[in-house]
C-alpha positions in Angstrom: 307.6 191.4 -205.0 310.2 188.7 -204.1 309.8 185.3 -205.5 309.8 182.3 -203.1 313.4 181.5 -204.0 314.5 185.1 -203.2 312.6 185.1 -199.9 314.6 182.1 -198.7 318.0 183.3 -199.8 320.2 184.2 -196.8 321.1 187.9 -196.7 324.9 188.2 -196.8 326.0 191.0 -194.6 329.3 192.7 -195.5 331.7 192.0 -192.7 335.0 193.7 -192.0 337.9 191.8 -193.4 341.5 192.5 -192.5 343.9 193.0 -195.4 347.5 192.1 -194.8 350.4 192.2 -197.1 352.9 189.4 -196.5 356.4 190.2 -197.8 359.1 187.7 -198.6 362.8 188.2 -199.6 363.2 187.5 -203.3 366.9 188.4 -203.2 369.4 186.8 -200.8 368.2 187.7 -197.3 371.4 189.5 -196.0 371.7 191.6 -199.2 368.0 192.4 -199.1 368.3 193.4 -195.5 370.9 196.1 -196.5 368.7 197.2 -199.4 365.6 197.3 -197.0 367.5 199.8 -194.8 368.0 202.0 -197.8 364.2 201.8 -198.5 364.2 199.3 -201.3 364.8 195.6 -202.1 363.8 192.6 -204.1 360.6 191.1 -202.7 357.8 188.6 -203.3 354.5 189.4 -201.8 350.9 188.3 -201.4 347.7 189.8 -200.0 345.9 188.0 -197.2 342.1 188.3 -197.2 339.6 185.9 -195.5 342.5 183.7 -194.3 344.0 183.1 -197.8 347.1 184.7 -199.3 346.6 185.8 -202.9 349.4 186.4 -205.3 350.5 186.2 -209.0 353.0 184.0 -210.9 354.0 183.0 -214.4 352.1 180.2 -216.0 351.9 179.0 -219.6 348.1 178.8 -219.6 345.3 180.2 -217.6 345.4 182.7 -214.8 348.5 183.5 -212.8 346.4 184.3 -209.7 346.7 181.7 -207.0 346.4 181.4 -203.2 348.3 179.7 -200.4 347.9 179.6 -196.6 349.2 182.9 -195.1 352.9 183.2 -194.7 353.7 179.8 -196.2 355.4 180.7 -199.5 358.1 178.0 -199.9 360.0 179.7 -202.7 361.1 182.7 -200.7 362.0 183.5 -197.1 359.3 185.3 -195.1 360.4 188.9 -194.1 357.4 190.7 -192.6 353.7 191.5 -192.6 352.3 194.9 -193.4 348.7 195.6 -192.2 347.0 197.4 -195.0 343.7 198.1 -193.2 340.2 196.7 -193.1 337.5 196.6 -195.7 333.7 196.0 -195.5 333.2 193.3 -198.0 331.4 189.9 -198.2 333.3 186.8 -199.2 331.0 186.6 -202.3 331.9 190.2 -203.3 335.6 189.4 -202.8 335.5 186.3 -204.9 333.6 188.2 -207.6 336.5 190.7 -207.6 339.0 187.9 -207.8 337.1 186.3 -210.7 337.6 189.5 -212.6 341.2 189.9 -211.7 341.9 186.2 -212.7 340.8 187.1 -216.2 342.8 190.3 -216.3 346.0 188.6 -214.9 346.8 185.6 -217.2 350.0 183.9 -216.1 351.4 184.4 -219.6 351.4 188.2 -219.0 353.9 187.8 -216.1 357.0 190.1 -216.4 359.5 190.0 -213.6 359.9 193.8 -213.6 356.5 195.3 -214.7 353.7 192.7 -214.1 354.6 190.5 -211.1 353.4 189.4 -207.7 354.1 192.9 -206.2 352.2 194.7 -209.0 349.3 192.3 -208.6 349.3 192.8 -204.8 349.3 196.5 -205.4 346.3 196.3 -207.8 344.4 194.0 -205.4 345.0 196.4 -202.5 343.8 199.4 -204.5 340.7 197.5 -205.7 339.9 196.8 -202.1 340.4 200.4 -201.1 343.4 199.9 -198.8 346.3 200.4 -201.2 348.7 201.2 -202.7 351.3 199.0 -201.2 354.4 200.7 -199.7 356.9 202.1 -202.2 359.9 200.2 -200.7 358.3 196.9 -201.9 358.0 197.9 -205.6 360.6 200.7 -206.3 363.5 198.3 -207.2 361.5 196.6 -209.9 360.2 199.9 -211.1 363.8 201.2 -211.5 364.8 197.9 -213.2 361.9 198.2 -215.6 362.8 201.8 -216.4 366.5 200.9 -217.0 365.4 198.0 -219.2 363.3 200.4 -221.3 366.2 202.8 -221.5 368.5 200.1 -222.8 365.9 198.6 -225.2 365.0 201.8 -226.9 368.5 202.5 -228.4 368.9 198.7 -229.1 365.7 198.8 -231.2 366.8 201.9 -233.0 370.2 200.3 -233.8 368.4 197.1 -234.9 366.1 199.1 -237.2 369.1 201.1 -238.7 371.0 197.9 -239.3 368.2 195.8 -240.8 367.5 195.9 -244.5 364.5 197.9 -245.5 361.7 195.4 -246.0 360.3 197.3 -248.9 363.2 197.6 -251.4 362.1 199.6 -254.5 362.7 197.7 -257.7 365.1 199.2 -260.2 363.3 201.1 -262.8 362.8 199.2 -266.1 364.5 200.8 -269.1 363.0 200.7 -272.4 366.0 199.9 -274.5 364.4 201.3 -277.7 363.9 204.7 -276.2 367.3 204.9 -274.4 370.1 206.6 -276.1 372.9 204.3 -275.4 375.8 202.8 -277.1 378.0 199.9 -276.1 381.2 201.0 -274.4 384.4 200.1 -276.2 386.7 197.7 -274.3 
């Protein structure tokens, strides 16, 4: 049986929320326009849900998840909006999801190629059931991350080969009484 408090709680019905991906030019707009025609580019993006645009950035402390009013990012030039679909969710459920993501996305974990605003937007859209985001938004950073890994691997191997072995075995001690030796004449 419901307690008095529960009986007076308003029932929150899930409503349909539009999910829109807002895309901004990260690279110089003319150059990015050429890359966009080739199906790639350098982009910043955020996901609009319930009239707020959510994204991810680098911070020294705390979460990197933040919100702005839709299409108002001042650090980049707005390019286009991509409708991702609709989802049946209450604002309470959405903010509970964001609370979890805020913990999983600390600003100190930001990486310009692997863990950035686009990868966060992709994760948020997948969690909402409307993603992934289009490949053309993330494929340039994916290629960059792969190239960085390809370069780092041989550099680490060279570094390991060139660094002194941290565990250098000590020279064996000789018992001079048991050793058959004689001084060498000059």
